[in-house]
LOKE-493284 format. One record per residue: x, z, y of N, C-alpha, C in turn. Coordinates in steps of 0.2 Angstrom, whole numbers. Layout:
// LOKE-493284
X; Z; Y; X; Z; Y; X; Z; Y;
...
END
This chain:
// LOKE-493284
4; 0; -6; 0; 0; 0; 4; 0; 6;
10; 4; 6; 14; 4; 12; 17; -3; 14;
19; -7; 9; 21; -13; 10; 16; -18; 13;
10; -18; 11; 4; -22; 13; 3; -20; 21;
3; -13; 22; 2; -11; 29; 7; -14; 34;
14; -13; 31; 19; -16; 35; 19; -23; 37;
17; -27; 32; 16; -34; 33; 10; -35; 38;
5; -32; 37; -1; -33; 41; 1; -31; 48;
4; -26; 49; 6; -24; 56; 11; -29; 59;
16; -31; 55; 20; -36; 58; 17; -43; 60;
12; -45; 55; 8; -51; 57; 4; -50; 63;
1; -44; 63; -3; -43; 69; 1; -43; 76;
6; -39; 76; 10; -39; 82; 13; -46; 84;
15; -50; 78; 18; -56; 80; 13; -61; 83;
7; -61; 80; 1; -65; 82; -2; -63; 89;
-2; -57; 90; -4; -54; 96; 1; -57; 102;
7; -56; 100; 12; -58; 105; 12; -65; 106;
11; -69; 101; 10; -76; 102; 4; -78; 105;
-2; -75; 104; -8; -76; 108; -7; -75; 115;
-3; -70; 117; -2; -68; 124; 2; -74; 127;
7; -76; 123; 11; -82; 125; 7; -88; 126;
3; -89; 121; -2; -95; 122; -6; -95; 128;
-9; -89; 130; -13; -89; 136; -9; -90; 142;
-2; -88; 142; 2; -89; 148; 4; -96; 148;
5; -100; 143; 7; -106; 143; 1; -111; 142;
-5; -109; 144; -10; -114; 144; -9; -120; 147;
-10; -126; 144; -9; -132; 147; -3; -135; 145;
2; -132; 141; 8; -135; 138; 6; -139; 132;
10; -144; 130; 9; -148; 124; 8; -144; 118;
3; -146; 114; 1; -142; 108; 6; -144; 102;
8; -139; 98; 12; -141; 92; 9; -146; 87;
13; -149; 84; 10; -154; 79; 16; -155; 73;
13; -157; 67; 18; -159; 62; 20; -166; 62;
26; -167; 62; 29; -174; 62; 28; -178; 55;
28; -174; 50; 28; -177; 43; 25; -172; 38;
22; -174; 33; 19; -169; 28; 25; -166; 24;
23; -160; 21; 28; -157; 17; 29; -161; 10;
35; -163; 8; 35; -167; 2; 35; -162; -4;
32; -164; -9; 31; -160; -15; 38; -160; -18;
40; -155; -21; 47; -154; -24; 46; -152; -31;
50; -155; -36; 50; -154; -43; 58; -152; -44;
58; -146; -47; 65; -143; -48; 65; -140; -55;
71; -140; -59; 72; -137; -65; 72; -130; -65;
70; -126; -70; 71; -119; -70; 78; -117; -68;
79; -112; -64; 85; -109; -62; 89; -113; -56;
86; -119; -54; 89; -122; -49; 86; -120; -42;
89; -122; -36; 86; -120; -30; 82; -126; -27;
76; -123; -24; 71; -128; -22; 71; -127; -14;
70; -132; -10; 69; -132; -3; 63; -136; -1;
59; -132; 3; 53; -135; 6; 54; -136; 13;
52; -142; 16; 54; -143; 23; 48; -144; 27;
47; -141; 33; 41; -141; 37; 44; -143; 44;
42; -149; 47; 45; -152; 53; 39; -151; 58;
41; -147; 63; 36; -146; 69; 38; -149; 75;
34; -152; 79; 36; -154; 86; 32; -150; 91;
36; -149; 97; 33; -145; 102; 31; -138; 100;
35; -135; 96; 33; -128; 94; 33; -123; 100;
37; -124; 105; 37; -120; 110; 38; -112; 109;
34; -108; 111; 35; -101; 110; 31; -99; 103;
28; -104; 100; 24; -102; 94; 29; -101; 88;
26; -98; 82; 30; -96; 77; 28; -100; 70;
32; -101; 66; 31; -104; 59; 31; -98; 54;
25; -99; 50; 25; -94; 44; 24; -98; 37;
27; -95; 32; 27; -98; 25; 23; -93; 21;
18; -96; 17; 13; -92; 13; 13; -96; 6;
13; -92; 1; 12; -94; -6; 5; -93; -8;
1; -98; -8; -6; -98; -8; -8; -95; -15;
-5; -98; -20; -7; -96; -27; -6; -89; -29;
-2; -85; -25; 0; -78; -26; -3; -74; -20;
-6; -78; -15; -8; -74; -9; -3; -70; -6;
3; -73; -5; 9; -69; -3; 12; -72; 3;
12; -68; 9; 16; -71; 15; 23; -70; 14;
27; -75; 14; 34; -75; 12; 38; -74; 19;
37; -77; 24; 41; -76; 30; 37; -78; 36;
39; -75; 42; 36; -77; 48; 42; -78; 53;
43; -85; 55; 48; -87; 59; 55; -85; 55;
59; -81; 58; 66; -80; 55; 66; -74; 50;
60; -70; 50; 60; -64; 46; 56; -65; 39;
60; -63; 34; 57; -64; 27; 54; -57; 26;
47; -58; 24; 43; -52; 23; 43; -50; 15;
44; -55; 11; 44; -54; 4; 50; -50; 2;
49; -46; -3; 54; -42; -6; 58; -46; -12;
56; -52; -13; 59; -56; -18; 65; -59; -14;
71; -57; -16; 77; -58; -13; 79; -66; -14;
76; -69; -18; 77; -76; -19; 75; -81; -14;
70; -78; -9; 68; -82; -4; 72; -81; 2;
73; -87; 6; 76; -86; 13; 74; -92; 17;
75; -92; 24; 72; -97; 28; 78; -99; 32;
78; -106; 35; 83; -108; 39; 79; -113; 44;
82; -115; 50; 79; -120; 54; 84; -124; 57;
82; -130; 60; 87; -135; 63; 84; -137; 70;
87; -135; 75; 85; -137; 82; 78; -135; 84;
75; -130; 81; 69; -128; 82; 63; -133; 80;
65; -137; 75; 60; -142; 73; 59; -142; 66;
64; -142; 62; 64; -142; 54; 65; -135; 52;
59; -132; 49; 59; -125; 46; 59; -126; 38;
64; -123; 35; 65; -124; 28; 64; -117; 25;
61; -118; 19; 60; -112; 14; 64; -113; 8;
69; -109; 7; 73; -109; 1; 71; -104; -4;
71; -107; -10; 69; -103; -16; 75; -104; -21;
79; -99; -22; 85; -99; -26; 83; -97; -33;
87; -100; -38; 86; -98; -45; 78; -98; -47;
75; -103; -46; 68; -104; -47; 66; -102; -54;
60; -98; -54; 57; -96; -60; 50; -99; -61;
47; -99; -67; 40; -102; -68; 35; -100; -63;
35; -93; -61; 30; -90; -57; 31; -93; -50;
36; -96; -48; 37; -99; -41; 33; -105; -40;
31; -108; -45; 27; -115; -45; 21; -113; -41;
18; -119; -38; 12; -118; -34; 12; -121; -28;
7; -119; -24; 6; -122; -17; 9; -117; -12;
12; -121; -7; 16; -117; -1; 13; -120; 5;
11; -115; 10; 8; -117; 16; 13; -116; 22;
14; -121; 26; 17; -120; 32; 12; -119; 38;
12; -113; 41; 7; -112; 46; 10; -111; 53;
7; -113; 58; 9; -112; 65; 4; -109; 69;
5; -103; 72; 0; -99; 75; -2; -101; 82;
-3; -108; 83; -6; -110; 89; -13; -109; 90;
-16; -111; 95; -23; -110; 97; -26; -117; 98;
-30; -120; 92; -31; -116; 86; -25; -117; 81;
-25; -113; 76; -20; -113; 71; -19; -119; 67;
-13; -122; 66; -12; -128; 62; -8; -126; 56;
-9; -130; 50; -6; -129; 44; -6; -135; 40;
-1; -135; 35; -1; -140; 30; 2; -137; 24;
1; -141; 18; 3; -138; 11; 7; -143; 7;
12; -140; 4; 16; -144; 0; 16; -140; -7;
18; -144; -12; 18; -141; -19; 25; -141; -22;
26; -135; -25; 33; -134; -29; 31; -134; -37;
34; -139; -40; 33; -139; -47; 40; -137; -51;
40; -132; -55; 46; -129; -58; 45; -131; -65;
49; -136; -67; 49; -139; -74; 54; -135; -79;
52; -133; -85; 56; -129; -89; 58; -133; -95;
64; -133; -97; 67; -137; -103; 63; -134; -109;
62; -139; -114; 59; -136; -120; 62; -131; -124;
59; -127; -127; 61; -122; -132; 57; -122; -138;
59; -119; -144; 55; -119; -150; 54; -111; -151;
48; -109; -151; 46; -102; -152; 47; -100; -160;
51; -95; -160; 52; -92; -167; 46; -89; -170;
42; -86; -166; 36; -82; -168; 31; -87; -171;
30; -93; -168; 25; -97; -170; 27; -103; -175;
34; -103; -177; 36; -108; -181; 39; -106; -188;
40; -111; -192; 42; -109; -199; 49; -107; -199;
51; -102; -203; 58; -100; -204; 63; -106; -205;
69; -104; -205; 74; -109; -206; 75; -111; -213;
72; -107; -218; 72; -109; -225; 66; -107; -228;
63; -112; -231; 56; -112; -234; 57; -113; -242;
54; -109; -246; 55; -110; -253; 47; -110; -256;
46; -115; -260; 40; -116; -263; 40; -119; -270;
35; -117; -274; 35; -120; -281; 32; -127; -281;
35; -131; -286; 33; -138; -286; 25; -139; -288;
22; -143; -284; 15; -144; -285; 11; -140; -280;
14; -135; -276; 10; -131; -271; 9; -134; -264;
5; -132; -260; 4; -134; -253; 9; -131; -248;
13; -135; -244; 18; -132; -239; 16; -135; -232;
16; -130; -228; 15; -132; -221; 21; -130; -217;
24; -135; -213; 30; -134; -209; 27; -134; -202;
28; -129; -198; 26; -128; -191; 31; -127; -186;
31; -131; -181; 36; -130; -175; 32; -130; -169;
32; -124; -166; 28; -123; -159; 33; -124; -153;
32; -129; -149; 36; -130; -144; 33; -127; -137;
38; -125; -133; 36; -122; -127; 40; -125; -121;
37; -125; -115; 41; -128; -109; 36; -130; -104;
38; -133; -99; 34; -136; -93; 37; -142; -91;
33; -148; -92; 27; -148; -96; 27; -147; -103;
22; -146; -106; 22; -144; -113; 25; -150; -117;
30; -148; -121; 34; -153; -125; 30; -156; -131;
32; -162; -132; 30; -166; -138; 34; -164; -144;
32; -163; -150; 35; -161; -156; 35; -167; -161;
41; -168; -164; 41; -173; -169; 45; -171; -175;
44; -173; -181; 47; -171; -187; 51; -177; -190;
56; -176; -193; 60; -181; -197; 64; -178; -203;
66; -181; -208; 70; -179; -213; 77; -180; -211;
82; -175; -213; 89; -176; -212; 92; -182; -215;
89; -184; -221; 92; -189; -225; 89; -196; -223;
84; -196; -218; 81; -202; -216; 76; -205; -220;
74; -202; -225; 69; -204; -230; 62; -204; -226;
57; -208; -229; 50; -208; -226; 47; -201; -227;
43; -199; -223; 39; -193; -223; 32; -194; -227;
30; -189; -230; 23; -189; -233; 19; -183; -229;
14; -185; -226; 10; -180; -223; 2; -181; -225;
0; -175; -228; -7; -175; -230; -8; -180; -235;
-4; -181; -240; -4; -186; -246; -4; -193; -244;
-2; -194; -238; -1; -201; -236; 7; -202; -234;
9; -207; -237; 16; -209; -236; 17; -213; -230;
21; -210; -225; 21; -213; -218; 26; -219; -218;
24; -224; -215; 29; -230; -215; 35; -229; -211;
34; -224; -206; 40; -222; -201; 44; -216; -204;
50; -215; -201; 53; -209; -203; 52; -203; -199;
47; -204; -194; 46; -199; -189; 38; -197; -189;
36; -191; -189; 29; -189; -189; 28; -185; -182;
23; -187; -178; 22; -184; -172; 17; -178; -173;
19; -172; -171; 14; -166; -172; 18; -160; -173;
15; -154; -171; 18; -148; -173; 18; -146; -180;
13; -148; -184; 12; -146; -191; 13; -152; -195;
18; -151; -200; 19; -156; -205; 16; -153; -212;
11; -156; -215; 8; -154; -221; 10; -158; -227;
13; -154; -232; 15; -157; -238; 10; -154; -243;
4; -158; -245; -1; -155; -249; 1; -153; -256;
6; -157; -259; 8; -156; -266; 15; -157; -267;
20; -153; -265; 27; -154; -265; 30; -156; -272;
34; -160; -272; 38; -162; -278; 46; -161; -276;
49; -161; -282; 57; -160; -281; 60; -165; -276;
57; -171; -275; 60; -176; -271; 59; -174; -263;
54; -169; -262; 53; -167; -255; 58; -162; -253;
63; -160; -258; 68; -155; -256; 73; -158; -251;
75; -154; -247; 79; -156; -242; 78; -153; -235;
82; -155; -230; 82; -152; -223; 77; -157; -219;
73; -153; -215; 69; -157; -210; 70; -154; -203;
70; -159; -198; 72; -158; -191; 65; -158; -187;
64; -152; -184; 59; -152; -179; 62; -153; -172;
60; -158; -168; 63; -160; -162; 57; -160; -156;
59; -156; -151; 54; -155; -145; 58; -158; -139;
53; -161; -135; 56; -165; -129; 50; -165; -124;
52; -164; -118; 46; -165; -112; 49; -168; -106;
55; -172; -107; 57; -176; -101; 62; -172; -97;
63; -165; -99; 68; -161; -95; 73; -160; -100;
79; -162; -98; 85; -160; -103; 87; -153; -103;
89; -151; -109; 91; -155; -115; 85; -154; -120;
85; -160; -124; 81; -160; -130; 83; -154; -135;
79; -151; -138; 80; -146; -143; 78; -147; -150;
81; -145; -155; 78; -146; -162; 80; -140; -166;
76; -140; -172; 77; -134; -177; 77; -137; -183;
82; -135; -188; 83; -137; -194; 79; -132; -199;
75; -135; -203; 71; -131; -208; 73; -134; -215;
76; -130; -219; 78; -132; -226; 72; -130; -231;
69; -135; -235; 64; -134; -239; 67; -134; -246;
66; -129; -250; 69; -129; -257; 62; -129; -262;
62; -134; -266; 56; -134; -271; 59; -132; -277;
56; -127; -280; 58; -124; -287; 54; -127; -292;
58; -128; -298; 54; -131; -304; 59; -129; -310;
56; -130; -316; 59; -128; -322; 64; -134; -324;
69; -133; -328; 74; -138; -330; 71; -144; -334;
73; -150; -333; 72; -156; -337; 79; -158; -339;
80; -161; -345; 86; -163; -348; 86; -170; -350;
91; -174; -348; 91; -181; -350; 98; -182; -353;
98; -185; -359; 105; -187; -362; 105; -194; -363;
110; -197; -359; 110; -205; -359; 112; -208; -366;
117; -205; -370; 119; -207; -376; 117; -201; -381;
112; -202; -386; 110; -197; -390; 114; -198; -397;
117; -204; -398; 121; -205; -404; 128; -208; -402;
133; -205; -404; 140; -207; -402; 144; -208; -408;
147; -214; -409; 152; -214; -414; 159; -214; -411;
164; -211; -415; 171; -210; -413; 176; -211; -419;
182; -213; -417; 187; -213; -422; 191; -207; -421;
193; -204; -427; 198; -198; -427; 204; -199; -422;
205; -194; -418; 211; -195; -414; 210; -198; -407;
204; -201; -406; 202; -204; -399; 199; -198; -395;
198; -200; -388; 195; -196; -384; 187; -198; -383;
183; -192; -383; 176; -193; -383; 173; -189; -378;
168; -191; -374; 165; -187; -369; 157; -187; -371;
154; -181; -371; 147; -180; -372; 144; -179; -365;
139; -182; -363; 136; -181; -356; 129; -179; -356;
127; -174; -352; 121; -171; -351; 119; -171; -344;
113; -173; -342; 111; -173; -335; 104; -169; -335;
104; -164; -330; 98; -160; -329; 96; -160; -322;
89; -159; -321; 86; -157; -315; 83; -151; -315;
85; -146; -310; 82; -140; -310; 83; -136; -303;
79; -132; -301; 80; -128; -295; 76; -121; -296;
79; -115; -295; 86; -114; -293; 91; -117; -298;
97; -117; -296; 102; -121; -300; 102; -118; -307;
103; -122; -312; 102; -119; -319; 109; -117; -322;
109; -113; -327; 115; -112; -331; 115; -117; -337;
121; -120; -337; 121; -125; -343; 127; -123; -347;
125; -124; -354; 130; -122; -359; 128; -127; -365;
134; -127; -370; 133; -131; -375; 133; -127; -382;
129; -130; -387; 128; -126; -393; 130; -131; -399;
134; -129; -404; 136; -133; -409; 132; -132; -416;
129; -137; -419; 126; -137; -425; 119; -133; -425;
116; -132; -431; 110; -128; -431; 111; -121; -431;
117; -118; -432; 118; -111; -432; 118; -108; -424;
117; -113; -419; 117; -111; -412; 123; -107; -410;
129; -109; -412; 135; -106; -410; 137; -109; -403;
138; -104; -399; 140; -106; -392; 147; -109; -392;
148; -114; -388; 155; -117; -387; 158; -114; -380;
163; -110; -381; 167; -108; -376; 172; -112; -373;
173; -113; -367; 178; -117; -364; 185; -116; -367;
188; -122; -368; 195; -121; -371; 196; -127; -376;
202; -127; -379; 204; -132; -384; 199; -132; -390;
197; -138; -393; 200; -144; -392; 195; -148; -387;
191; -145; -383; 186; -148; -379; 187; -145; -372;
184; -148; -367; 184; -145; -360; 177; -147; -357;
174; -142; -354; 167; -143; -351; 168; -144; -343;
165; -149; -341; 165; -150; -333; 158; -151; -331;
157; -148; -325; 150; -148; -322; 151; -150; -314;
147; -155; -313; 146; -158; -306; 139; -157; -303;
138; -155; -297; 132; -153; -294; 130; -158; -288;
124; -160; -287; 122; -164; -281; 115; -162; -280;
113; -157; -276; 107; -155; -274; 104; -152; -281;
98; -154; -283; 95; -151; -289; 97; -155; -295;
102; -160; -294; 104; -163; -300; 111; -160; -302;
112; -159; -309; 118; -157; -312; 120; -161; -318;
126; -162; -318; 129; -166; -324; 134; -162; -327;
134; -161; -334; 138; -158; -338; 142; -162; -343;
148; -162; -343; 152; -166; -348; 156; -162; -353;
156; -164; -359; 160; -160; -364; 165; -165; -367;
171; -164; -365; 177; -169; -367; 181; -167; -373;
182; -171; -377; 186; -170; -383; 193; -174; -382;
198; -171; -381; 204; -175; -379; 207; -179; -386;
206; -176; -391; 208; -179; -398; 204; -177; -403;
198; -180; -405; 193; -178; -409; 196; -177; -416;
194; -172; -420; 196; -171; -427; 190; -172; -432;
191; -171; -438; 186; -172; -443; 180; -166; -442;
183; -160; -441; 178; -155; -440; 174; -155; -434;
176; -159; -429; 172; -160; -423; 165; -164; -423;
165; -168; -429; 159; -172; -429; 153; -168; -431;
147; -169; -429; 141; -166; -430; 136; -166; -424;
132; -161; -424; 126; -161; -419; 128; -156; -413;
127; -158; -407; 128; -154; -401; 121; -153; -397;
120; -148; -394; 115; -147; -390; 117; -145; -383;
114; -148; -378; 115; -146; -371; 109; -142; -368;
110; -136; -366; 105; -131; -364; 105; -130; -357;
99; -131; -354; 99; -129; -346; 93; -124; -345;
95; -119; -341; 90; -113; -341; 91; -110; -334;
85; -109; -331; 84; -105; -325; 78; -100; -325;
76; -97; -320; 71; -92; -320; 64; -95; -322;
63; -101; -321; 57; -104; -322; 56; -107; -329;
61; -108; -333; 61; -111; -339; 67; -113; -342;
67; -117; -348; 73; -120; -350; 72; -126; -354;
77; -130; -355; 76; -137; -358; 83; -138; -362;
82; -143; -367; 88; -145; -371; 88; -152; -372;
94; -155; -374; 95; -161; -376; 100; -161; -382;
99; -166; -387; 103; -166; -393; 107; -173; -393;
114; -172; -395; 118; -177; -396; 121; -177; -403;
121; -183; -407; 124; -183; -414; 131; -187; -413;
136; -184; -415; 143; -187; -415; 145; -188; -422;
146; -195; -423; 148; -197; -430; 155; -200; -430;
158; -200; -436; 164; -203; -437; 164; -211; -439;
169; -214; -436; 169; -222; -437; 177; -223; -439;
177; -228; -443; 184; -230; -445; 185; -238; -443;
192; -239; -441; 193; -246; -439; 192; -251; -445;
189; -257; -444; 187; -262; -449; 194; -264; -452;
194; -266; -459; 200; -268; -462; 200; -276; -461;
206; -278; -458; 207; -285; -457; 212; -288; -461;
211; -293; -465; 216; -297; -469; 218; -303; -466;
224; -305; -467; 227; -311; -464; 230; -316; -469;
228; -322; -469; 231; -327; -474; 233; -333; -470;
238; -337; -472; 241; -343; -469; 242; -348; -474;
241; -354; -472; 242; -360; -476; 245; -366; -472;
249; -370; -475; 252; -376; -471; 250; -382; -475;
250; -388; -471; 248; -394; -474; 251; -400; -469;
255; -404; -473; 258; -410; -469; 254; -416; -470;
254; -420; -465; 250; -426; -465; 254; -431; -461;
253; -438; -462; 257; -443; -459; 252; -447; -454;
255; -449; -448; 251; -453; -444; 255; -457; -440;
253; -461; -436; 257; -466; -432; 262; -462; -427;
260; -456; -426; 265; -452; -421; 270; -449; -426;
270; -450; -432; 275; -447; -436; 272; -441; -441;
276; -438; -444; 274; -433; -449; 271; -426; -445;
265; -424; -447; 262; -418; -443; 262; -412; -448;
264; -407; -446; 263; -401; -450; 258; -396; -447;
252; -395; -451; 247; -391; -448; 247; -384; -452;
247; -379; -448; 247; -372; -451; 240; -368; -449;
237; -366; -454; 230; -362; -453; 231; -355; -454;
229; -351; -450; 229; -344; -451; 222; -341; -451;
220; -337; -456; 213; -335; -456; 213; -327; -456;
208; -324; -453; 208; -317; -453; 201; -315; -456;
201; -311; -460; 195; -308; -464; 193; -301; -462;
187; -300; -458; 185; -294; -456; 180; -291; -461;
182; -285; -464; 178; -282; -469; 173; -277; -465;
168; -274; -469; 163; -270; -466; 167; -264; -463;
164; -261; -457; 167; -255; -455; 163; -249; -458;
167; -244; -459; 165; -238; -462; 162; -232; -457;
156; -230; -458; 154; -225; -453; 152; -218; -457;
155; -213; -454; 154; -206; -458; 151; -201; -453;
147; -197; -456; 144; -191; -453; 145; -185; -457;
149; -180; -454; 151; -174; -458; 154; -176; -465;
159; -180; -464; 163; -183; -470; 159; -186; -475;
153; -188; -474; 149; -192; -479; 148; -199; -476;
149; -204; -480; 148; -211; -478; 140; -212; -477;
139; -216; -471; 132; -218; -470; 131; -225; -472;
125; -226; -475; 124; -233; -477; 121; -237; -471;
123; -242; -469; 120; -246; -464; 120; -254; -466;
116; -257; -462; 116; -265; -464; 122; -268; -461;
126; -270; -466; 133; -273; -465; 132; -280; -463;
137; -282; -459; 137; -290; -458; 141; -293; -463;
140; -299; -464; 144; -303; -469; 151; -304; -467;
155; -305; -472; 162; -306; -470; 163; -312; -467;
168; -312; -462; 169; -318; -458; 176; -320; -458;
177; -327; -458; 184; -329; -458; 185; -333; -451;
190; -330; -448; 192; -333; -441; 198; -337; -442;
198; -344; -441; 204; -348; -442; 207; -350; -436;
214; -349; -436; 218; -351; -430; 222; -357; -432;
222; -362; -429; 225; -369; -430; 231; -370; -426;
236; -372; -428; 242; -374; -424; 244; -381; -426;
244; -385; -421; 245; -392; -421; 252; -394; -419;
254; -401; -420; 260; -403; -419; 261; -403; -411;
267; -404; -409; 268; -405; -402; 265; -410; -399;
264; -416; -402; 261; -422; -400; 254; -421; -399;
250; -416; -403; 243; -415; -402; 242; -410; -397;
247; -405; -395; 246; -400; -391; 244; -402; -384;
246; -408; -382; 245; -410; -375; 238; -412; -375;
235; -414; -380; 228; -416; -380; 223; -411; -381;
225; -406; -386; 220; -401; -388; 225; -395; -389;
225; -390; -385; 229; -384; -386; 226; -380; -392;
230; -374; -394; 228; -370; -399; 221; -367; -398;
217; -367; -403; 210; -364; -402; 208; -361; -408;
202; -357; -408; 199; -353; -413; 194; -358; -416;
193; -358; -423; 187; -361; -426; 184; -356; -431;
178; -358; -432; 174; -354; -437; 173; -358; -444;
176; -355; -449; 175; -359; -456; 168; -357; -459;
166; -351; -458; 160; -348; -461; 156; -345; -455;
152; -349; -452; 148; -346; -446; 142; -343; -448;
142; -338; -453; 137; -335; -456; 135; -328; -451;
140; -326; -448; 139; -320; -443; 143; -321; -437;
143; -317; -432; 147; -317; -426; 150; -310; -425;
154; -310; -420; 158; -304; -418; 153; -299; -416;
148; -302; -412; 143; -297; -410; 139; -293; -415;
138; -296; -421; 135; -292; -427; 139; -286; -429;
146; -287; -428; 150; -282; -430; 150; -276; -425;
150; -279; -418; 150; -274; -413; 143; -270; -413;
138; -273; -416; 132; -269; -416; 133; -262; -420;
138; -262; -424; 139; -256; -429; 142; -250; -424;
144; -252; -418; 148; -247; -414; 144; -246; -408;
145; -241; -404; 143; -241; -397; 147; -245; -393;
145; -246; -387; 149; -251; -382; 156; -249; -381;
158; -242; -381; 165; -240; -379; 169; -242; -385;
167; -241; -391; 171; -242; -397; 171; -250; -399;
166; -254; -397; 166; -261; -398; 172; -264; -394;
173; -262; -388; 178; -264; -383; 185; -262; -387;
185; -256; -389; 191; -253; -392; 193; -258; -398;
188; -260; -402; 189; -264; -408; 192; -271; -406;
189; -274; -401; 192; -280; -399; 199; -280; -396;
201; -275; -392; 207; -274; -390; 212; -273; -395;
210; -269; -400; 214; -267; -406; 216; -274; -410;
211; -278; -411; 213; -284; -415; 217; -289; -411;
216; -289; -404; 220; -294; -400; 228; -291; -400;
228; -284; -400; 235; -281; -400; 239; -282; -407;
235; -282; -412; 238; -282; -419; 240; -289; -421;
236; -294; -419; 237; -300; -423; 239; -306; -418;
238; -305; -411; 240; -310; -406; 246; -308; -403;
END
């Protein structure tokens, strides 16, 4: 109350004195405004300046009033408000300026420049304080959200600022968004709430909430969505053949979240395989995908058998089975024959070399497995005379085209088929 009384007394005294002056200078030019007060827009925390230009002010005084708060700020050179951020300045008794330092949101509104002439004249300018966008923690989703696969998830991002910011969602990996069971064509969704009605493991990842209102800087929040589900196991090769002494790798792929525990079991007795010789277990992780490798550096007879890859987390477990069987290198016999013939070019000696590939042997647990065997095949290598080499270089021919090399390779997996071909080339060529 004391402050109000002081202001009223000051205003009363000021205007009474001005009224006396006005009576004494009756007939003098009346004050007028040369230009309107320009509206000012300023960012939060910056300084704002409102300018009021008065001509022929004479003995009269200029007052500044914040209309929205019904607050008299200053009369002439005297600042009446207790808000220390307000100050006034003037230039040649014409331009009267109101300075607002470190502007706050409550400073926005209408400001009146008033001259206590008879009659009183005034004009109004507007101050707009813009506020950079922020994201409210109270009304937004936390930085990490966990949900079970198949449940409904709502990601919320509440933006604040002046003007009210626009909010957009996008995935960190750039994939298309799914909102309310609709797959969006764009990578961005406009709106504060992103609804995932039935989340799946592919929805796992980081989401960015971006708020902007034209006032820098743009702000964002990262929300990590973890979708939990029971393990699933995929074994690319369920049947693997190997030759004793070679290197063999068993591969097991699993999807699960939380991240699963993966271990290997040997045979039907469920004996756990501990890391060490003669095998080595390796694990690589990528999101909810995990790959486990069981490597045998030099496989032995006792290593053949059945192996299980086990994947387990708090939501369940799954397994995959691999059968590792023994293979032997096919027996290859070699035979050569020579034949001399006469022609116009002279005597020609022709040497023919044939290779006979016998059936490969396949074993599991030291027992031979009966399989459909390919027929024996003779491959003939012909060497001609020097005179004929210019026309037709050395070539392979088939004398009994009852089967092909592909039929033999069918008895092996892809890796061992390549091994067989390289072995034959090294041994006989």
